[in-house]
C-alpha atoms as a printed R data frame, in Angstrom:
    type eleno elety resid chain resno       x       y      z
1   ATOM     1    CA   UNK     A     1   1.805  19.391 23.398
2   ATOM     2    CA   UNK     A     2  -0.270  18.021 26.244
3   ATOM     3    CA   UNK     A     3   1.105  16.479 29.402
4   ATOM     4    CA   UNK     A     4  -0.599  13.754 31.309
5   ATOM     5    CA   UNK     A     5   0.123  13.329 34.969
6   ATOM     6    CA   UNK     A     6  -0.883  10.187 36.667
7   ATOM     7    CA   UNK     A     7  -1.760  10.713 40.288
8   ATOM     8    CA   UNK     A     8  -0.133   8.228 42.569
9   ATOM     9    CA   UNK     A     9  -3.012   6.642 44.365
10  ATOM    10    CA   UNK     A    10  -2.620   5.513 47.941
11  ATOM    11    CA   UNK     A    11  -3.631   1.931 48.452
12  ATOM    12    CA   UNK     A    12  -6.051   1.524 51.325
13  ATOM    13    CA   UNK     A    13  -7.315  -1.492 53.220
14  ATOM    14    CA   UNK     A    14 -10.431  -2.148 55.239
15  ATOM    15    CA   UNK     A    15 -10.243  -3.651 58.712
16  ATOM    16    CA   UNK     A    16 -11.120  -7.122 57.390
17  ATOM    17    CA   UNK     A    17  -8.554  -6.865 54.570
18  ATOM    18    CA   UNK     A    18  -5.918  -5.764 57.057
19  ATOM    19    CA   UNK     A    19  -6.528  -8.818 59.249
20  ATOM    20    CA   UNK     A    20  -6.128 -11.036 56.176
21  ATOM    21    CA   UNK     A    21  -2.998  -9.274 54.901
22  ATOM    22    CA   UNK     A    22  -1.312  -9.325 58.315
23  ATOM    23    CA   UNK     A    23  -2.534 -12.845 59.163
24  ATOM    24    CA   UNK     A    24  -3.809 -11.843 62.615
25  ATOM    25    CA   UNK     A    25  -7.078 -11.867 64.469
26  ATOM    26    CA   UNK     A    26  -9.143  -8.718 64.727
27  ATOM    27    CA   UNK     A    27  -8.464  -8.410 68.462
28  ATOM    28    CA   UNK     A    28  -4.730  -7.920 67.801
29  ATOM    29    CA   UNK     A    29  -5.391  -5.067 65.372
30  ATOM    30    CA   UNK     A    30  -7.904  -3.466 67.746
31  ATOM    31    CA   UNK     A    31  -5.378  -3.592 70.569
32  ATOM    32    CA   UNK     A    32  -2.704  -2.038 68.352
33  ATOM    33    CA   UNK     A    33  -5.110   0.746 67.375
34  ATOM    34    CA   UNK     A    34  -5.913   1.261 71.076
35  ATOM    35    CA   UNK     A    35  -2.183   1.767 71.731
36  ATOM    36    CA   UNK     A    36  -1.977   4.125 68.699
37  ATOM    37    CA   UNK     A    37   0.554   1.933 66.939
38  ATOM    38    CA   UNK     A    38  -1.513   2.812 63.878
39  ATOM    39    CA   UNK     A    39  -4.291   5.356 63.562
40  ATOM    40    CA   UNK     A    40  -6.813   4.360 60.905
41  ATOM    41    CA   UNK     A    41  -9.167   6.790 59.287
42  ATOM    42    CA   UNK     A    42 -12.782   6.232 60.243
43  ATOM    43    CA   UNK     A    43 -14.915   6.282 63.343
44  ATOM    44    CA   UNK     A    44 -15.294   2.578 64.091
45  ATOM    45    CA   UNK     A    45 -13.961  -0.814 63.088
46  ATOM    46    CA   UNK     A    46 -16.580  -1.112 60.361
47  ATOM    47    CA   UNK     A    47 -15.410   2.119 58.722
48  ATOM    48    CA   UNK     A    48 -11.667   1.970 59.477
49  ATOM    49    CA   UNK     A    49  -9.364   2.448 56.502
50  ATOM    50    CA   UNK     A    50  -5.653   1.684 56.708
51  ATOM    51    CA   UNK     A    51  -2.889   2.898 54.389
52  ATOM    52    CA   UNK     A    52   0.000   0.896 52.972
53  ATOM    53    CA   UNK     A    53   2.236   2.668 55.519
54  ATOM    54    CA   UNK     A    54  -0.043   1.345 58.273
55  ATOM    55    CA   UNK     A    55   0.393  -2.168 56.858
56  ATOM    56    CA   UNK     A    56   4.186  -1.925 57.058
57  ATOM    57    CA   UNK     A    57   4.060  -0.557 60.594
58  ATOM    58    CA   UNK     A    58   1.604  -3.232 61.712
59  ATOM    59    CA   UNK     A    59   3.694  -6.004 60.195
60  ATOM    60    CA   UNK     A    60   6.712  -4.710 62.092
61  ATOM    61    CA   UNK     A    61   4.661  -4.492 65.294
62  ATOM    62    CA   UNK     A    62   3.321  -8.004 64.838
63  ATOM    63    CA   UNK     A    63   6.855  -9.369 64.320
64  ATOM    64    CA   UNK     A    64   8.008  -7.716 67.559
65  ATOM    65    CA   UNK     A    65   4.895  -8.967 69.355
66  ATOM    66    CA   UNK     A    66   5.253 -12.577 68.205
67  ATOM    67    CA   UNK     A    67   8.988 -13.083 67.739
68  ATOM    68    CA   UNK     A    68  10.100 -11.310 70.904
69  ATOM    69    CA   UNK     A    69   6.944 -12.101 72.877
70  ATOM    70    CA   UNK     A    70   6.540  -8.439 73.831
71  ATOM    71    CA   UNK     A    71   3.107  -7.236 74.944
72  ATOM    72    CA   UNK     A    72   1.382  -4.567 72.859
73  ATOM    73    CA   UNK     A    73   2.311  -1.756 75.273
74  ATOM    74    CA   UNK     A    74   5.954  -2.780 74.888
75  ATOM    75    CA   UNK     A    75   5.574  -2.945 71.123
76  ATOM    76    CA   UNK     A    76   4.211   0.613 71.094
77  ATOM    77    CA   UNK     A    77   7.167   1.807 73.167
78  ATOM    78    CA   UNK     A    78   9.681  -0.063 70.987
79  ATOM    79    CA   UNK     A    79   8.224   1.448 67.808
80  ATOM    80    CA   UNK     A    80   8.255   4.916 69.347
81  ATOM    81    CA   UNK     A    81  11.928   4.514 70.250
82  ATOM    82    CA   UNK     A    82  12.697   3.176 66.762
83  ATOM    83    CA   UNK     A    83  10.931   6.200 65.248
84  ATOM    84    CA   UNK     A    84  12.980   8.547 67.434
85  ATOM    85    CA   UNK     A    85  16.186   6.757 66.515
86  ATOM    86    CA   UNK     A    86  15.376   7.062 62.803
87  ATOM    87    CA   UNK     A    87  14.548  10.744 63.292
88  ATOM    88    CA   UNK     A    88  17.923  11.418 64.914
89  ATOM    89    CA   UNK     A    89  19.787   9.345 62.337
90  ATOM    90    CA   UNK     A    90  18.242  11.510 59.630
91  ATOM    91    CA   UNK     A    91  19.225  14.676 61.513
92  ATOM    92    CA   UNK     A    92  22.819  13.457 61.828
93  ATOM    93    CA   UNK     A    93  22.882  12.581 58.138
94  ATOM    94    CA   UNK     A    94  21.507  16.023 57.215
95  ATOM    95    CA   UNK     A    95  24.106  17.731 59.434
96  ATOM    96    CA   UNK     A    96  26.897  15.653 57.908
97  ATOM    97    CA   UNK     A    97  25.762  16.721 54.452
98  ATOM    98    CA   UNK     A    98  25.843  20.376 55.513
99  ATOM    99    CA   UNK     A    99  29.328  19.987 56.951
100 ATOM   100    CA   UNK     A   100  30.624  18.360 53.775
101 ATOM   101    CA   UNK     A   101  29.522  21.219 51.524
């Protein structure tokens, strides 16, 4: 009996595709990369490749940027704090599971 495993392929986007998907100008994406909100693979804009996780993070960043009128430096800080909060929430959840054993 043979088994076939389908590898889950990661969807990737070029810089131009990312601008289209996120409905923003290239300068916004470049600024967000400069503030390490996302870190694409590739050496320059022409070779940048973004993952589907990058897309979700950028969409969140763009919402904060536009809806709350926060500058990109503030967006980077807000996302960092949100990441930390999620990290600690997971730790608390893990500890609660250990206590309930």
